[in-house]
N, C-alpha and C positions, 0 to 999 in steps of 0.2 A: 728098317727104314727106321725106327724110333729109336735108336741109339745113336741116329745122327742129329737129334733134338737136343736141345739144352733149356731148361725151364730159366723162368725171370731170374730166378736168383742163383741160378748155376752160373747166367752171362756176367748178372755184376760182380759174383763173387771171383770169376776168372779174370773180369775189366782190373778190379780190385789189384788180384796177385800179380799182375802184369804191370801196374802203376808201382808197388812196391818195390819191385825189382827193377825200376829205375831208380838209380843210385842222383841222379839230377833232380828228380821230382819228390825224391825223399830229404834232401837240403838245398832247398829253394829262397832265394831270394827275391821279394816281390817289391815293385813300387808301386802305390796306389793311391785312391781317395778315399776315406773313412765314409759309409755313408748307412744309412736304417741301421746305427749302433744300438743294440739294446741288451742289458745286462737280466738274466733272470733271477727267479732268489735262490736257485741254484748257484748262482756267483757266475756262472758259464757265461760270454758275451758272445753273441749272435751279431755278425754284420755281413756289408756289403764292399768289398774293395774294387774301385773302378777307375778306369782314367777315359778318356775322350773317346772312347773305339768299343773299349768291352766292358765287363764286370765279371763275378768270381765272386761265390758266395763263401764264405770263412767263418770259423769258429775259434774262442780261447777259451781253452779252458781254465776255471778258478785257481788251480796249481799251477798253470806257466804265467797267472797273472802277479802273482806276488813279487815276482822282478821289477816291475815298470815300477819306474820313478813319479810317472805322470798319468794323467786321465785321460782316456782316448775320446775324443770326440767328432760327431761330424761335421765332413769339411776337411780335417786335419791330413795331413799329405807324409804318409808313412813308408817304412820298408818296413816288411815283416818279414824274419827268417821261419821256415816251418818245413812244410810236407804235403802234397797233394796225391789224397785218396778218394777213394766212392764211398757215399754213404748207400750202404746196398741197399739198405731199404725203401729209402727213394729211389734208387738209381742215379743219382746224381754226383758229380765230383767235387769238392769241395777244398779249402786252403787249411789247413790244422796249423794254427800258428803257437809257436815253441816262445817267441820274443818279438819285441814292435820298439821302433825309436822313430823320433820324426826326421822325416826327409829332410836332410840339410843339417838338421840341427844337437840333433841327440835326444837321449831320453832324460837325462839330469838336466840340461839348460831348460827343456821344454818342464820339466816338475819344477824348478827356480823360478820360469815365469808364471805358473798356473800358481804355485803358494804365493809368489808375493801378490799377484794382482786379488788372492783371495783375502790375504791378512790385510793387504790396502783397505780393501771395501769393507774394509771391521772395522777400520779405524784405529791398528794396531801401529801404522808407523806417522796418527796424527805429534804434530809439533805442541797439543796442547798438552799432552800428555807427558809428555819429556821431563824430568828432574834435573834440577840447576845441580853442575858439580860441583862439593865444597872446593871455597879457593884455599884451605889451610887446614887439611884430614890430617889426623892423627893416628888412624887406623885407615891402611889401606888392603883391602881381600885382592888375590888371583889364583883366576880358576884357569888351569892349563897343567901342561903335563910335566914332571917334578922335573923331568930331565930334559935339556934341548937347550937351541937357543933361544928363543921366545924366554921364559922363563931367567934365564940371565940375564939378560938383556933390559926386564923389566926390573929386575933388583939392580943390578949398576945404575940402572940411570934414575932410580928412585933414591938410592942413598946418598948419588953423587948429586944431586940438587935440591933435595931435599931430607938429610939426614936425620932430622927430628921425626919422621914419620914409619911408624911400626907397619910390618909387611905382613900378612896372614896369606901363606899358601895353601889353596885347595886342591891335593894331586887328582887327574881326572884323565883319561883318555882323551884323545884329541883325533882320532881316524878309527876306522873300523865299526862295525856293526852295532857295538855296545856303548859307542863315543858318547852317542846323544843321550840315553838313558844315565849316565854316569855322570856328565855335565847336569842334567834336570837338578840330578839329586847335591850335587856338590851347590848349586844356586840356592836350593831350600836349606840344607845345610849352613851355609855362609850367613844366611839372614838371622842366625841364633848368636850372634856374635855383635858386639857395637862394632861397627864395619862404617865409613864416611863413604867409601867408594869401591865398587867392585869391578875390577877387568876380567874381560871374558874373553878367551882367545888363544891363538896360536900361531908359528909361522907359517913360511909361504907351504903351497904344496900344489897337485892338480885339484882338479873342482872333485876329483873322487876323493881326495885326503880331507879337503874343504868341508867335503858333504855334512858331517853333523852337523856344522852350524847352519844350515838351510833346513833342518827335522824343523818340522812344526810342532813339537812339544817343546823343545829348546826356546822356539820363538815366543812361544806364548809366555814361557817360564821369566823369559826376560822380562818380557813385558810387565806380569805380576808382581816381580821382585822391587819391595820394597826399598831398595838399596840403591842411589843412582848407579848406573852400569857404562862401561864403556865398551863396545866393541873393538878387539882389536883382531883379527881374523888374518891371516895372510900377508900379502907384499900392498904396495899403494893401490893397484891394479884390478885387486880381489873384491868383488864384493858377497856377501852373502846375505841372507835374510835376517842374519845377530843384527847387521849393520845396520839395519834400515827400524828394526824395533827398538834397538840401544837409548838410550838416553843421548849418547855421544859415539860418534865412530873415529877412531883413530886410523890412520894408513898402516902402522906398525905397529907392534908388542910395544916399540922401545916408542913411539909418538902416544900410545893410551899412559905410558908412563909418565912421559913431558905433562898430557893433560889432564893427567891426575892430580899435580904436587905441583908447588907454584918452585922457582931457580930460588933459592937459599940467596944467591948471591944478588939478584934481585931486590927479594924481601927487604934484606940489611941496608941497599941502598933507600929506598921507601921509608925505610925507620929512619935511616941519618937523616934523610930529607924533611920528614914530620917534625923530626928533632930540633934540626936547623930553624924551619919554621916556625917552630912553639918557642924556643928561647927567643927569635928575632920578635914576636909578639909581643911577649915577655917585657922584654928589655925595651921596645916603643911603648907600650903600657907603663912600665916604668918614668922614662922618660915624661909621655905627658902627664903623669901625675906629678912629676915633680916640679915643673914648670906650672902646673896650675896651686899647687903649695906655695909657690915664690911668690905668683902674683900674686895670691891672697894674704900670704905676709906683708907683702908692703902697703896693706893697705892699713890708712890713717889709724882705722880701728883697734888692732894688732900691735901698730906702733904705742899707740898712749890707751890703753883699755880702761883706765883711770873717768877719761870724759866721758865714757858710755853710763854708767853712774850718777857720774858727776850732771849732769844735763836733768837723770829723771829726778836725782834730789829736788835741783832746783823748778821743776815740775810740779814735784811733793809739795814741796813749800807754798808754790803758789794757792795748789788745791787750798791746803791747809788752812789759807788766810781767806779766800774765797769760803768757805767754810766757815769758820768764826765770824765774818762778816754777815753772811746769811742767817747761821742762828739766830744772833742778837738781833736780826732786824724783826725775824719772826718773835721770838719773846717780846720786844716791845709790842708789835702789832696786838698778839694773844691779850697783854696786860692793857690797854688802851679798850679792848672789845670787854673786858672783864669788868673795869672800871666801870665804862656806859650800863653794862649789865645792872651791875652794884646800884647804880642811882636811882634807876627806876623805883616805883613805890610797891607794886607788888612785892619787894623783896624786904624792902621799910616798913609796909604796914599792910601784911597780906590778908587783914581782917576788912580792912576797909574795900580790898578790891571784890572779898563772897558776898560782902553787903551787899554791893552795889549792881551783884548778878543776881543775888537772891531777890530783890526788887524788882528789876526786871524779870524774872520769870515767874515772880507771881500777876504781872502787867499782862503777859501774855496770855496765862492762865484765863484770867477773867474775860479776854476777848472772845478765846476759846469756847467759855461758858453760851457766851450770846450767840454764838453760831449755832448752839450745841439743839438739834429737833428736841429731845427728849423735856428740855426748860419748854421750849413752844407746846408741847404736850399739856405739860403741868396748867399753863395758863386759861386753858381748858380748849385747846386746839385737837385737832386727829387727824390721820392721815388715810386715803383710802386707798386701795390697792385694789385691781384683778390681775389674781395670775402672777404675784409679786411686784407687776408693775406700779408704779406711782400714777395714782388719774388725776389731773388737775383741774379737768374743764368737764361741765357738762356734757358738751358733745362725744367725751370720749366712752360716754354709758349708752347702751342702747336697753331693751326689755329683753329681760331673761339672764343679766348678765349678773351673776356672781361676786359679791362685794366684800372685802373685808376692811372692815374699819378698826383700826388700831388708835385706842385712847393711851391714856397714860396709867391706867389700872389694868389694862387687858385690853381684849381685842374683841369684836363679835362678825359674825357671819351674816349677810341679806342677800336678797334676791330683789333685783328692779321689776316691777310689776307695768 
């Protein structure tokens, strides 16, 4: 009877073998919504795929994720190609995902939108960062395949529109796994040359063909490029990440060439217009100045230039006459003053003047002597002082005061009793 029983491990292994033998379960497509998405350090991602009524656990191993062009997220509706097997240890069946695309869009479109959103958020598309395309370049760099319609269209258009411009071609793959790496390398290489504008692009193709220009590495290299970049990828309806990050987007390679260089015929037309305007301006100035000269030449002063200095000569003669009269009057007045001065006695008899002044001086000295207090002392008078103050009344003296009495021949000190 014991042979009729299975262990748990045997039961799970048997169920797993049965599932593996079902061809439909080994190559199955399942549509659902991602939830509980989590990636472990090993690189494997575990999640649940669900719809309105049910759910199934799923796993996508690290090696299977290398082919993904987008990043799975919770809430994303996807179509998964894979197989259903039993995880024998836990006794549960789960979906093993081999590939994944977003439902109704496709993985490349999802990757495009995700990268576009990421770079836009970082500011790589901001207009403030974009550089002006030079109007009259001397050297144009072109990064594209050396053979093909794109390079022929660019070279032909530039040579036709602006033959004075030199073209440097930096050949690269424009599709395939190695294309993005080569494009990045050539953008860096081009910056070693003295280039005015750089055209990066290729002709039309599918989204897979154009994908190198949607790679993040290419976008960041274009953003960092010091040379103004024109992106020219595909046809007018095609848009790539390179178009958004470049300084200018052209609808086609031919359009890029037209943006990169001016039309020589338009340049010549503008030069001719400027030349005509300059000549007209010069002629107008000549006519205006000739009219001014004619008007000036008609003035009386130019017809009879002698009249200028003749009038000045008359004015000079008049001034000289006034100067002569004024100088004679001054000399006459000073002569009269000198005569009056000479007529004074001090000049005729100076000793009489000094004699009178001497007598007057002696009289003043005698008057001073009369007022001299020293002479008063000689006549027997004295001066009484207390603390250098002259005493003129007995009322100013009291008992105990010390008196200084000055005579003509000396001073004595005494005390009032």
